N, C-alpha and C positions, 0 to 999 in steps of 0.2 A: 565400502559402499554402504549407504544407509537410506532408508525411506521413512518419511514421517508425513502421513496424509498424502502419500506420493501418487496415488491414483487420482489424477485430476479429472477423471470422468465421474467421480463420486463427490457428493456434497460433504462438507465438514464444518464443524464449529469448534472454536478454541477460545476459552476465557483466559486471556493472558494474565488477569489478576490472580488466577489460581496457580500460575507457574512460578517456579523459583528462577532467579537469575543464574545463568551459567557463564563461567569464565570463557573468554575468547582467547586466541593465541596472543593477543596484545594485552599488556598489563593495564589494568584499569578500564578495560572495555568489556562489557557484559552483554549477554543476549538471551532472548527467549525465542526459540525457533517455533514457527507455526506450521511450516511445511518444508520438506526437504526431499529432493530427488537426486540420487547419485552420491558423489563423493562428499564426505563430511565437511570438508573445507572449500571445495571447488565446485560443488554441485549447484543445481537450481534451488534457491532457498528464499523464503520469506521470513523475516525476523523483526522483533522489536530489539533495538540495540541501544544500550546506555553507555555513554562515555563519562567517566569521572572527570572532574576539573583537571586541566593540564595534561590530559591523556590523548592518545591518537594511535593511528596505524602508520607503519612505514609506507613509503612510496610503493604503489602496486598498480597492476593493470586490471581492466575489466574485459575479459575476452568475449563475453556475451552481454555486455551492458550492465547498468545499475540504475535503480530508481530509489530516490530518498525523499521522504517527507519528514520535516523537522516537527516533532510533537511538542518539545519544550527546549529551552536553553538556546544556545548559539553554536551551530556547527560551522566548521571552516575548512578550507583547503587553500592551496596557493592561488586559486582564482577568485577567492572572496570569502565573505562571512555571511552566514545564512541563519537568520533568527526563526523563531517559531512561525510556522505557516509557509516556510520556503519549500519549494518542490524542485528537485533536480533530476534530470534524465540524462544519463551518459551512455552513448552508443558503444558498440564493439570497438575495442582498441583504445578506449579512453584510459588515462593514467593520472593519478593524483595521490596526494598525501593528506588524508583527513585528520583533523585534530580539533580540540576545543580548549579554550581557556576557562570557560565558566561551567562546563559540563552540559550535556544535552541528551535527549532521548529521541530516537529516530524510528520510523518505519522504513525498512530496507528490503528491497527485492533485487536479488542477484540472478544473472543469467536469464533474464526475462525481457530484455530489450535489445535483441540481437540485430546486427547489421551496421556496418561502418557508415552507411549512407543515411542513417536516421539522424534527425536533428538533435543537437545538444540543447537542452532547455534548463534554464534557471529562472524560476517563476516565483513571484511573491503572491501567494493566494489570499493575502489580507488586503490586496488592492481592490477597493470597492468597484472599480471600473471593469474588473474581470468577471464579476458576478452577474448572472442574467436569470430572469424569472422563467421557470419552466411549467408553472401551474400554480394554483392557489396554495400559498404558503410554502412554495418550493423554489429554491435557487440552485444554480449550478455554476461552477468555475471549471471550464474544460482546460486540461493541461496538455492532452495529446489526443488528436483525432486527425489522421492523415490518410488520404486515398492510397490504396494498395497495402494497408496494414490492417489486421483484424481487430485490434484492440482500441477501445476508447478509455481514457483515464481522466477522472474528474473528481472534484470535491462536490458534495451535495449537502445543502442546508435545508432542514425542514423546520418550520415554525411549530410551536405547540399546537397540537390538534391536527396537523397536516396529514393527509393520506395520499397514497400513490395508487392509481387505478391498477386493478389486477392485470398482470402482464406475464409473458413468457420470455425467458432469457435464451435467445439464440446465441450459442457460443458461451453461455455461462456468465457468472458474475462473481467477483470477490468484493467484500466489504470489510473495512475496519472502522469501528465506531470510535471516533476521536473524542466527541463530547456528547453528553445526553444519553438517550436510549431510543432504540427503534424496535418494533415488533412486527410479526406477521403471523400467519396461521400456525406456524410451527413453534413459536416461542418469542421470548423477549431477549434483547441483546444490549446490555449496558456498555458504557464507555470501556474500552479495552478489549472488546470482543472482536475477533476476526472470524468471518464465515465465508465459505465458498459454496456457491450454488451451481450444480452441474448443468451442462447444456440441456435445454429443454425444461428446466425447472420453472414453475409458475408460482407467483405469490402476489399479495396485496399489502405492502408495507404501510405502517403508520407510526407516528410519534406523538404520544400524549403530551410530553413535556418539551419537545423540540430536540434536535440533534444535529451534529456535524459528522459527515461520513467521508471516508476515502472510498472510491468506487472504481473498479476496473471491469470492463465488460467485453464480451465477444472473443476472448482469447483462449478459452478452454476447449479441449478436444470434443469433437462431435460424438454423440452417442451412436453406437453401432446399431444398424437396423436389425430388428428381430428376425 
């Protein structure tokens, strides 16, 4: 058993550019773990995963679901091929054999999409029709938002100079900076940064040069009353 930023009631920041790649159990597959709760290989984990060309994992199950965003290259399994910008959500009980011919880099979240009744989603976030304006200089591509579930998962694009009004995160927020840089009252976060904002955290983000973000909100534990 092991924990890495495992207390999800607390905020955390990880610059993945400063981390070394670590070998996974599969040859030619490397990872940088950002958070881990529980068993080293079977626990709840968020990671950046890199597949060397021609490498993959053997057939396996996802007992509590899987979430994958392709950051570069082409990821594949027996159901299809997924280039940069592809987003996959696999619910509890899903089974597949991931691989790549060209190599790829992924943002992967395991054991964080539980429930066999949840929808399987394979989405191309580069499809212009999926993007919608949410304010001046701000666009959003929603991947998951369903009644009865706490989380919302989306990509967010901020144009150079865009700002987000000051707001409070009920249920917290996770962000991975895919491109560009975003900042708030607490610091600046360049591409490759993952940060988690605990339930009740407030901030006013902005992006001087523009950015593209992965965002997940509403899913973190509630703070205990004093």
